[in-house]
C-alpha positions, 0 to 999 in steps of 0.5 A, spaced: 528 223 721 533 228 717 539 226 715 546 231 716 553 231 714 558 233 718 564 238 715 570 238 720 575 244 719 581 245 723 582 252 726 588 250 730 593 245 733 596 244 740 603 240 741 601 236 748 603 229 751 599 223 749 597 223 757 593 229 756 588 225 752 588 218 755 588 217 763 594 213 766 597 211 759 601 214 753 605 219 758 612 221 755 609 221 747 609 228 744 603 229 739 599 234 736 592 235 737 587 239 732 582 244 734 576 243 730 570 246 728 564 242 725 559 245 721 553 241 721 549 241 714 542 238 712 537 243 716 534 250 716 540 253 720 547 254 719 550 250 726 557 249 728 559 245 734 565 249 737 568 255 734 576 253 736 581 258 737 582 265 735 589 265 734 594 260 733 601 259 731 603 252 728 609 249 724 607 248 716 609 241 716 603 239 722 597 240 717 601 237 711 604 231 714 597 229 717 593 231 711 589 237 713 589 244 712 589 249 717 585 255 717 583 261 721 576 261 723 573 266 718 577 262 712 575 256 714 567 258 714 569 261 707 570 254 704 563 253 705 561 259 703 559 262 710 561 268 714 561 268 722 554 272 721 551 267 717 552 262 723 545 261 727 547 256 732 553 254 736 553 248 740 558 247 745 561 240 747 564 244 753 567 251 754 575 250 755 578 256 751 580 252 745 573 250 744 569 257 744 574 263 742 571 265 736 563 265 739 563 273 739 564 273 732 558 270 730 554 275 733 547 272 731 548 265 733 545 262 740 550 258 744 547 252 746 551 249 752 549 245 758 547 249 764 552 245 769 558 247 764 556 254 763 556 255 771 562 252 772 565 257 766 563 263 770 566 261 776 571 256 775 576 252 780 582 255 780 586 249 778 582 249 771 586 254 767 582 253 761 576 257 762 576 264 760 569 267 763 569 273 759 569 270 752 561 269 752 560 276 755 554 279 752 552 273 747 546 269 747 547 263 751 542 258 751 543 253 757 540 246 757 540 240 762 541 233 761 540 229 755 536 233 750 533 233 743 535 239 740 532 238 733 530 233 728 536 228 728 540 232 733 541 230 740 545 233 745 548 227 750 550 229 757 557 227 758 561 229 764 567 228 767 572 231 763 568 237 765 562 238 769 558 239 763 560 236 757 555 234 752 556 230 746 552 231 739 549 225 736 547 227 729 543 222 724 547 221 718 545 216 712 550 211 715 547 211 722 548 215 728 555 220 728 557 222 735 562 228 736 565 227 743 563 232 749 570 231 752 577 231 749 580 225 747 583 221 741 582 214 737 587 211 743 581 212 748 577 207 744 582 201 743 579 195 739 577 190 743 578 193 750 575 198 754 574 205 753 579 210 756 578 216 760 580 223 758 587 224 761 585 231 764 578 231 768 574 233 774 571 226 775 575 220 773 570 215 774 564 220 770 569 221 765 570 213 764 563 212 764 562 218 759 567 215 754 563 208 755 557 211 754 558 214 747 562 209 744 556 204 745 551 209 742 555 211 736 555 208 729 560 213 727 565 215 733 568 222 732 573 223 738 574 231 739 582 231 738 583 225 733 588 227 727 584 223 723 578 227 723 581 232 719 583 228 713 575 228 712 572 233 708 565 230 710 562 225 715 560 220 712 564 220 706 559 220 700 
């Protein structure tokens, strides 16, 4: 089985409440959540997981105090010798706008997303304002259904709850199975020696809890989608 490395790039950050991450916990604590693009190296194609925000305004101290560099999408790719037109595949965890605003810049890429997520994205419920249905207009969208073997050493795992069709990305590495969560969370969703915590924002709280539990049990390396610590790693797993 092929082994890959995962390269987190911080392409934005939002200030929010911890309760947005953790259901019924942490309300009133203000936090910064990084917006990640993950570059997957080791295969024949240039693969991204999510593309993040197109524009952002973040105080300089946020990256400095948390040990990561904040870069525009193009500049982040350039640190790996790539440009948007070099991207072959974008795998989406879900289609909230902070995960897909740069898709249109990757003109050659096919966009892999769960069918249930794509359908909801095209006709979102009025309560969920994070979907912008025009973001993928004219792009090569490739819907998948359920747990799917995407490539040798890369599996897509249906993890609904935060959104109707969230998918986690399980990637074989030299140190076991790394899983990028398909739902918005940070390390506090996975407390040591205690049950997992559902994302604070969800369309189905029970499914969200089940998804968090499922991913935690299968991952050798857990990569919460908005955890500050992930941005300190240039590569996962570390050499």
